[in-house]
N, C-alpha and C positions, 0 to 999 in steps of 0.2 A: 239723501241725508248728507249735509255738508260734513266733510271730514278733513282734518288737518293733522300733520305730524310736526311737532315742535321739539327742538333740542333745548332742554332746560338746564339752567345753571352754567350757561356758556353763551358767548356771542360768536362762536365759530361753528360752522357746519361739521358734523361727524364727531363732535365733542359733547360733553355733558350727557344727559339722559333723555332719550327720545320718548315722547308720550303721544298717544293718539287722542285727538279731541273731536268728539262727535256732538254736533248741535242738533237737538231734537225740538220739535214743536210740542210734543207731549211724551209721557213715558211709555215705553214699549214693554212687552212681556220680558220678565227677568231672564228666561231661557234665551231669548233672542239677543238681549244685551250681552250675555255671557258668550254666546256663539260669535258675536261680532268681535269681542275682545280676544277670543281664541283665534279667530281668523286673522286679526291684526298682528298677533304674536309679538306684541311689545310688552315690556314689564307692566305698564298700565295703559288702559284706555279709559278716558274720562267721558262721561255723558252729562250734558248740560241742558237744562230746561229753564227758560225765563219764567220768573215768578214775581210779577209786578216790577218793583225796582230792584229786586234781588234775583239770584240764580240758585236753582236746586242743582246739586252736583253729586254724582256717584262715581266711584272708582272700581275698575275691575282688572285683575290680573288675567292671564290666559286661563287660570284655573278657578278663581273665586272672586267674589266681591270683598273689598277690604274697607276698613273704617277710616283710614287716613292715608293720603299720599301727597307728599310735598311737591315733587317735580311736575306731576300732572295738574296740581292746583296752579302752579306758576304758569304752566303752558296754557291753562284755561284763561287766566287773566290776560296773558299776552294775546290770545285769539280774540277775546271779547273787546279788548281795547283797540286792536288794530282792524277788526273786521265787523264788529257788531255795534259798539258804541264807544266813543272816545271819552271814557270816564276814568279818572285817576284813582277812584276809590270804589272797590267792588265788594259786595257782601255775598257770601255763599252759605246756603243751608246744606248741612252735611250730617253724616252719621256721627261726626265728632263735634256737633254743635255748630254755632255760627263762626265762620272763618272770614277774615277780611284780608284784602290785599290792597296796598297803597303803592301807586307808581311814583317813585322818586325821580322827577324829571332831571334834576341836577346830576345824579349819579347813574341815571338810566337803569335803575334797579326796581324789581317788583318785590315789595316787602310784605311778607306773609306773617300774619299773627295767629299762632297756634297754641294749643294747650301744652304746657310742659309736662314731662314725665320724670318723676323722681325715681332714683334707684335704691335698691337695698342690697348690701353686700351678701353674697352667698358663697358656699363652698364650690370649688372648681370641680366640675363633673368630669369624671375620668373619660367617659365616652367622647365628650367635647374635646378634651385635651388630645385624645387619640385621633380625632378627626382633622387636626391641624398639625403642621410640622414645626411650629414655634411654641416655646414655653409660655403658658398663660401666667401672668404675674398675679392678677386678681380678677374676680368675676362679680358682676352686679346684675340684678334682675329688675326690669320694668316690663313693658310689653315685650321687649327684646332682651336677649342675654348679651350684656356688654362684657367684652373680654379685653382687659387692659394688658398690653404687651410692653416690653421693655423699651423699644425704640421704633422709629419709622421703618427701618430696613426690615424688621421682622414683619411688620404689616405688609410691606411690599412683597415679601418673599413667601407669604402664606400659600401652601398647597393644601387644598381642602378636600376631604373625603365626604362628598355630599350624601352618600348612602348612610354613613354613620350619623351625620347631622339630622337626617330625616327621622331617626329613631328618637330624637329629643323633642318632646311635645309640650314642655313647660313654657315655651315662648313662641312668638311670631317669627322672629328671625334672630340673627347673630351679628353683633357689631364687633369688629376688631379695631382697636384704636390705640394711639400712642401720641406722645408729644411730637411736633414737627421738627425736623432737623433743618428746615428752610425758614429763615427769619421772616418771610412773607406771610407765614401761616402760624397759627397757635397749635393746632392739632390736626391729625390725619385719621382717616378711617377707611374701612371697607365693610360691605354689608352683604350678608348671605341669607336667603330665605327659600330654601329648596322645598319646604312643605307647602308653599303657596305658588310654586311653579317658577321661582326666580332663583337660580343657583347663585349668581352674583349680580346685584343691582349696580348700575353705573354710577348714579348719584342719587342719594336717598334723603329727601327732606325730612321724612317722618322719623328716621333714626336720629336726626339732630334734635328732636324734641327731648330725647334722652341725653344726647351728647352735650348739649349746650349747658344745662344746669350742672352736669357732672364736671365739665372742664371749667366752668365759671367759678365754681367753689375752689378748685385747685389753683387757678390763676389769681383768685381774689379780685377779679374784674368781670364786668358784664358784657363787654363788647369784644368779640373774638372773630377770627377769620379761619375757616376750615377748608381743608382740601380732601376730597375723596379720591383714593388711589386706584380706581379701576383703570382698565385699559384706556377708556375714553376720558376719564377724569372730569372733575368739576370743582368750582369754587363756590362756597357758601359764606355769606356775611351774616354773622349771628349776634343776637343780643338776648341776654337773660333778663326777664322781668318777673321774677317770682313764680307765680303759677302760670305764666304765659312766656312764650319765647317768640322772637322775631327771626325769621329766616329769609334772607334776600338773595336774589340772583338775577342774572340776565337770561335772555332766551333768543332763539334764532329759528325762523320758519324754515322747514325742509320741504313740506308737501302741502298742497291744497287740492282737494278733489271732492268726489262724491262717492258714497257707498250706495250701490243699487240693491234694493231688497226685493225686487219683483222677480 
């Protein structure tokens, strides 16, 4: 099986978020797919099967299959364009419906079109507040629990008690976000999902399906630039389009090889 590792949302090695990309001729047993993802031990391993002019795509963390992953979708588009077919527009069939990726030659960006997630304001959960060392200003729920903090420094300085977060089951993961203090960016974030085997994700495309409409409303504009403040860090070029969002980024190949299943 052809296997690649791609650093997504960056054009530098050892930055952004690494994703494993496996190219299959046909679907394998679900248990085997999960074992491969566990063995790869990356936040996500994506499996791709060609389906006529489109591609079927599934994402796995080391612990479970998930319904949407941004950085692994970007990594998939990068591998298909550079190693399978030189096509600037790709269509993926996924658990989140039809997703498309357009390669912007001028900016050298892979532009992903994803469903948007709207948020509903909720009460701040005491256990969540106790799990982090910075005061939560407001909380909002979509697939993830969005935690609005006062400033970028608070997001940077978060010290998280993951055992406490694991006791919260109303959401997939937790987004900490604030306005950016750097004029190059509009907002910053960090992302935590201990219940699916990812304490902190490096750069999270799927969390921005929540963040983009949230911040677009507050800025009163639809085009934004985001920075994820993990140790590796990454940049996301964002656009709000009502019930859809566009998330764009660059990618860098780290590894090309084969997985032996014999």
